[in-house]
C-alpha positions as CSV (number, residue, x, y, z in Angstrom):
1,X,73.4,91.7,12.6
2,X,75.7,94.1,10.7
3,X,74.7,96.9,13.1
4,X,75.6,94.7,16.1
5,X,79.0,93.8,14.6
6,X,79.7,97.5,13.9
7,X,78.8,98.3,17.5
8,X,81.4,95.8,18.7
9,X,84.1,97.2,16.3
10,X,83.4,100.8,17.6
11,X,83.5,99.5,21.2
12,X,86.8,97.7,20.5
13,X,88.4,100.8,19.0
14,X,87.2,102.9,22.0
15,X,88.7,100.5,24.5
16,X,91.8,99.4,22.5
17,X,94.3,101.8,24.2
18,X,93.1,101.1,27.7
19,X,93.4,97.4,27.0
20,X,96.9,97.8,25.6
21,X,98.0,99.9,28.5
22,X,96.5,97.4,31.0
23,X,98.2,94.6,29.2
24,X,101.5,96.4,29.3
25,X,101.1,97.0,33.1
26,X,100.3,93.3,33.6
27,X,103.4,92.3,31.6
28,X,105.6,94.6,33.7
29,X,104.4,92.6,36.8
30,X,104.7,89.1,35.2
31,X,108.1,89.7,33.6
32,X,109.4,92.1,36.3
33,X,112.9,90.4,36.5
34,X,113.7,90.8,32.8
35,X,112.1,94.3,32.7
36,X,114.3,95.4,35.6
37,X,117.3,94.4,33.7
38,X,116.0,96.0,30.5
39,X,115.3,99.3,32.2
40,X,118.8,99.4,33.7
41,X,120.3,98.7,30.2
42,X,118.0,101.4,28.7
43,X,119.1,104.0,31.3
44,X,122.8,103.1,30.8
45,X,122.3,103.4,27.0
46,X,120.7,106.8,27.5
47,X,123.3,108.1,30.0
48,X,126.4,106.8,28.2
49,X,125.4,107.3,24.6
50,X,122.4,109.7,24.2
51,X,123.2,112.4,26.8
52,X,126.9,112.9,25.9
53,X,126.3,113.0,22.2
54,X,123.1,115.1,22.0
55,X,123.1,117.4,25.0
56,X,125.8,119.8,23.8
57,X,124.1,119.9,20.4
58,X,120.7,120.6,21.9
59,X,122.2,123.5,23.9
60,X,124.1,124.9,20.9
61,X,121.0,124.7,18.8
62,X,118.9,126.6,21.4
63,X,121.6,129.2,21.7
64,X,121.8,129.7,17.9
65,X,118.1,130.1,17.8
66,X,118.6,133.3,19.8
67,X,121.0,134.8,17.3
68,X,120.6,136.0,13.7
69,X,122.4,132.9,12.3
70,X,119.1,131.6,10.8
71,X,118.6,134.9,8.9
72,X,122.2,134.9,7.7
73,X,121.9,131.3,6.4
74,X,118.5,132.1,4.9
75,X,120.0,135.0,2.8
76,X,123.1,132.9,1.9
77,X,121.5,129.6,1.0
78,X,118.0,130.5,-0.3
79,X,119.3,130.2,-3.9
80,X,120.0,126.5,-3.2
81,X,117.3,125.5,-0.7
82,X,114.3,126.8,-2.8
83,X,115.0,125.0,-6.1
84,X,116.2,121.8,-4.4
85,X,113.8,121.4,-1.5
86,X,111.1,124.1,-2.1
87,X,111.8,125.6,1.4
88,X,113.2,129.0,2.1
89,X,116.9,129.5,2.9
90,X,116.2,129.5,6.7
91,X,115.5,125.8,6.4
92,X,119.2,125.2,5.8
93,X,119.7,125.6,9.6
94,X,117.4,122.6,10.2
95,X,119.1,120.6,7.4
96,X,122.7,121.3,8.6
97,X,122.0,120.8,12.3
98,X,119.9,117.7,11.6
99,X,122.9,116.1,9.8
100,X,125.5,117.2,12.4
101,X,123.5,116.4,15.6
102,X,121.4,113.4,14.8
103,X,117.9,112.4,16.0
104,X,115.7,114.2,16.9
105,X,117.3,117.6,16.4
106,X,116.0,118.2,12.9
107,X,112.4,117.7,14.0
108,X,112.9,119.9,17.0
109,X,114.2,122.7,14.8
110,X,111.4,122.3,12.3
111,X,108.8,122.5,15.1
112,X,110.5,125.6,16.5
113,X,110.4,127.2,13.0
114,X,106.7,126.6,12.9
115,X,106.1,127.9,16.4
116,X,108.1,131.1,15.6
117,X,106.6,131.6,12.1
118,X,110.0,131.2,10.4
119,X,108.6,128.9,7.7
120,X,105.1,128.1,6.5
121,X,103.2,125.0,7.7
122,X,103.9,123.2,4.3
123,X,107.6,124.1,4.4
124,X,108.0,122.8,7.9
125,X,106.4,119.6,7.0
126,X,108.8,119.3,4.0
127,X,111.6,119.9,6.5
128,X,110.3,117.1,8.8
129,X,110.5,114.6,5.9
130,X,114.3,114.9,5.5
131,X,116.1,116.9,8.2
132,X,115.7,114.5,11.1
133,X,118.6,112.1,10.6
134,X,121.3,109.9,12.3
135,X,124.4,112.0,13.1
136,X,128.0,111.2,12.0
137,X,129.0,110.6,15.6
138,X,126.5,107.7,15.9
139,X,126.9,106.3,12.4
140,X,130.7,106.4,12.1
141,X,131.6,106.2,15.8
142,X,129.0,103.9,17.4
143,X,127.8,101.8,14.4
144,X,131.0,101.7,12.3
145,X,133.8,101.6,14.8
146,X,132.2,100.1,17.9
147,X,129.6,97.7,16.4
148,X,131.1,96.6,13.0
149,X,134.7,97.3,14.1
150,X,135.3,99.0,10.7
151,X,135.6,102.7,10.1
152,X,135.1,102.3,6.3
153,X,131.7,100.7,7.0
154,X,130.7,103.6,9.1
155,X,131.8,106.2,6.5
156,X,129.9,104.2,3.8
157,X,126.8,104.2,5.9
158,X,127.1,107.9,6.6
159,X,127.5,108.8,2.9
160,X,124.6,106.7,1.7
161,X,122.5,108.0,4.6
162,X,123.3,111.6,3.5
163,X,122.6,110.9,-0.2
164,X,119.2,109.3,0.7
165,X,118.4,112.3,2.9
166,X,119.0,114.7,0.1
167,X,117.0,112.5,-2.3
168,X,114.0,112.4,0.0
169,X,114.2,116.2,0.4
170,X,114.1,116.6,-3.3
171,X,111.2,114.3,-3.8
172,X,109.2,116.0,-1.0
173,X,109.6,119.4,-2.6
174,X,106.3,118.5,-4.2
175,X,104.6,117.9,-0.8
176,X,101.5,120.1,-0.8
177,X,101.2,123.6,-2.3
178,X,102.0,126.5,-0.1
179,X,99.1,128.4,1.4
180,X,99.2,131.9,2.6
181,X,102.7,132.3,1.1
182,X,102.6,136.1,1.5
183,X,101.8,135.8,5.2
184,X,104.5,133.3,5.8
185,X,107.1,135.4,4.0
186,X,106.2,138.6,5.7
187,X,106.1,137.1,9.2
188,X,109.5,135.4,8.7
189,X,111.1,138.8,8.9
190,X,109.9,139.1,12.5
191,X,110.3,135.4,13.3
192,X,112.8,135.9,16.1
193,X,110.7,138.4,18.0
194,X,109.2,135.7,20.1
195,X,112.8,134.6,21.1
196,X,115.0,137.1,22.9
197,X,118.1,138.0,21.0
198,X,121.2,136.9,22.9
199,X,123.5,139.7,24.2
200,X,126.1,140.0,26.9
201,X,123.5,141.6,29.2
202,X,121.1,138.6,29.1
203,X,123.6,135.8,28.3
204,X,123.0,134.1,31.6
205,X,119.2,134.0,31.1
206,X,119.5,132.8,27.5
207,X,121.9,130.0,28.6
208,X,119.7,128.9,31.4
209,X,116.6,128.8,29.1
210,X,118.6,126.8,26.5
211,X,119.9,124.3,29.1
212,X,116.4,123.9,30.6
213,X,114.8,123.3,27.2
214,X,117.6,120.8,26.3
215,X,117.2,118.8,29.5
216,X,113.5,118.6,29.0
217,X,114.0,117.1,25.5
218,X,116.7,114.7,26.8
219,X,114.4,113.4,29.6
220,X,111.7,112.8,27.0
221,X,114.1,110.8,24.9
222,X,115.3,108.9,27.9
223,X,111.8,108.0,28.7
224,X,111.2,106.6,25.3
225,X,114.5,104.6,25.4
226,X,113.6,103.0,28.7
227,X,110.0,102.2,27.7
228,X,111.0,100.6,24.4
229,X,113.8,98.6,26.1
230,X,111.1,97.3,28.4
231,X,108.8,96.5,25.5
232,X,111.5,94.6,23.7
233,X,112.3,92.6,26.9
234,X,108.6,91.7,27.2
235,X,108.5,90.4,23.6
236,X,111.6,88.3,24.4
237,X,110.5,87.0,27.8
238,X,106.9,86.2,26.7
239,X,108.1,84.1,23.8
240,X,106.4,86.3,21.2
241,X,109.7,87.1,19.5
242,X,110.5,83.3,19.3
243,X,107.0,82.7,17.8
244,X,107.6,85.4,15.2
245,X,111.0,83.7,14.4
246,X,109.2,80.4,13.9
247,X,106.6,81.9,11.6
248,X,109.2,83.7,9.4
249,X,111.8,80.9,9.4
250,X,110.5,79.2,6.2
251,X,110.6,82.6,4.3
252,X,114.2,83.3,5.5
253,X,115.3,79.8,4.6
254,X,113.8,80.3,1.1
255,X,115.8,83.5,0.8
256,X,118.9,81.8,2.1
257,X,119.1,84.2,5.0
258,X,120.1,83.5,8.6
259,X,117.0,83.4,10.9
260,X,119.0,85.5,13.4
261,X,118.2,88.5,11.3
262,X,114.5,88.2,12.3
263,X,115.1,89.3,15.8
264,X,117.5,92.1,14.7
265,X,115.0,93.5,12.2
266,X,112.1,93.4,14.6
267,X,114.1,95.0,17.4
268,X,115.5,97.6,15.0
269,X,112.0,98.6,13.8
270,X,111.0,99.2,17.4
271,X,114.3,100.8,18.7
272,X,117.2,101.5,16.3
273,X,120.3,101.1,18.6
274,X,119.4,97.7,20.0
275,X,118.4,96.5,16.5
276,X,121.6,97.6,14.8
277,X,123.7,96.1,17.7
278,X,121.9,92.7,17.2
279,X,122.4,92.8,13.4
280,X,126.1,93.9,13.5
281,X,126.9,90.9,15.9
282,X,125.4,88.3,13.5
283,X,128.3,86.2,12.0
284,X,127.6,86.1,8.3
285,X,129.8,85.4,5.3
286,X,127.7,87.8,3.3
287,X,128.2,90.7,5.7
288,X,127.0,93.1,3.0
289,X,123.4,92.0,4.0
290,X,124.1,93.1,7.6
291,X,125.3,96.5,6.3
292,X,122.4,97.0,4.0
293,X,119.9,96.2,6.8
294,X,121.7,98.6,9.0
295,X,121.5,101.3,6.3
296,X,117.7,100.8,6.2
297,X,117.3,101.0,10.0
298,X,119.5,104.1,10.2
299,X,117.3,105.8,7.6
300,X,114.0,104.6,9.0
301,X,114.9,105.5,12.6
302,X,112.4,103.1,14.3
303,X,109.1,103.5,16.1
304,X,110.7,104.9,19.2
305,X,112.1,107.9,17.4
306,X,108.9,108.3,15.4
307,X,107.0,108.7,18.7
308,X,109.7,111.1,20.0
309,X,109.2,113.2,16.9
310,X,105.4,113.0,17.3
311,X,105.6,114.2,20.8
312,X,107.6,117.2,19.6
313,X,105.4,118.1,16.7
314,X,102.2,117.7,18.7
315,X,102.8,121.1,20.1
316,X,102.3,122.5,16.6
317,X,99.8,122.1,13.7
318,X,102.3,120.0,11.7
319,X,101.2,116.7,10.3
320,X,103.3,113.6,11.2
321,X,102.5,112.0,7.8
322,X,105.4,113.5,5.8
323,X,107.8,112.4,8.5
324,X,106.5,108.8,8.4
325,X,106.6,108.6,4.6
326,X,109.9,110.4,4.4
327,X,111.7,108.1,6.9
328,X,110.3,104.9,5.2
329,X,111.6,106.2,1.9
330,X,114.8,107.3,3.5
331,X,115.5,103.8,4.7
332,X,114.7,102.1,1.4
333,X,116.9,104.6,-0.5
334,X,119.8,104.3,2.0
335,X,119.7,100.5,1.6
336,X,119.6,100.8,-2.2
337,X,122.5,103.3,-2.3
338,X,124.5,101.0,0.0
339,X,123.9,98.0,-2.2
340,X,124.8,100.0,-5.3
341,X,128.1,101.4,-3.8
342,X,129.2,97.9,-2.6
343,X,128.6,96.5,-6.1
344,X,130.2,99.5,-8.0
345,X,133.3,99.8,-5.9
346,X,135.0,96.5,-5.2
347,X,136.9,97.8,-2.1
348,X,133.5,98.3,-0.4
349,X,132.5,94.6,-0.7
350,X,133.0,93.3,2.8
351,X,131.8,89.7,2.1
352,X,133.9,87.0,3.5
353,X,135.1,84.2,1.3
């Protein structure tokens, strides 16, 4: 009897993905009208927000990878990066660009570092845990100014996001012990040999390669945005989201929270932009709760970005585990720091009376 049940479990595991994909295809047909609208919205979101904000940074990052900037930063910042994050100074490039550019630039650079032997496997996994972040343009501009209609909220969220990022990096300095340290250090001197060094003679070729690589990554991101917009639409149209709301309503009433947050939290865990937009639009006297939830989602990033990062790291031998653990911790710490700031500094308390 036990052997038979084990057989069914194994068979279910083997056929789970085909069943899920078949179910998704079936839902696309049944809820075609809502899916069509969701796909259009996803494409507009990608074209109007993602491409303008990320494409220039992707190209700039690719171009910089063809220069000696990584070596210069490595020599300059090694004294800070090694004791703080237990990664060599070259990792500062991923850290800085990850903060400036936003998702998923940090992960892309960490993966490039591994492919080009700039850092060891363990160092690149540590970089994954804290260098892939929301950028200031998205947090202050899109979330603060456009969604919450308040620049101060955007600045607060960016500061707490950055503090949480640094804290995660410090905690993950203990992630695994370095193996083959001598090999990693010696090969880092020749790390850029696999990438052509930019010069005036090959500038056109380098620029073309950088643009091509950036477009490929952007198309990948666009695909994820569209697919997850469609998945969220299916959850709404099928009534599954309403069922989840009904199930969690008693808990939210017990916590004295608006049940409208259920949809925002669920959507944000799947896809960050749609979730934050929903949460920011909820009318609530205790708006601090909206902001704290937003801080968590900004730090966590959502399953959509997780899969984007996974698709990037799959080309290397890097484990996705430090990224998953790091982003969950990042979200919790960002929410905690936001809560602390709003209670310590009275002018950051946005609750309505």
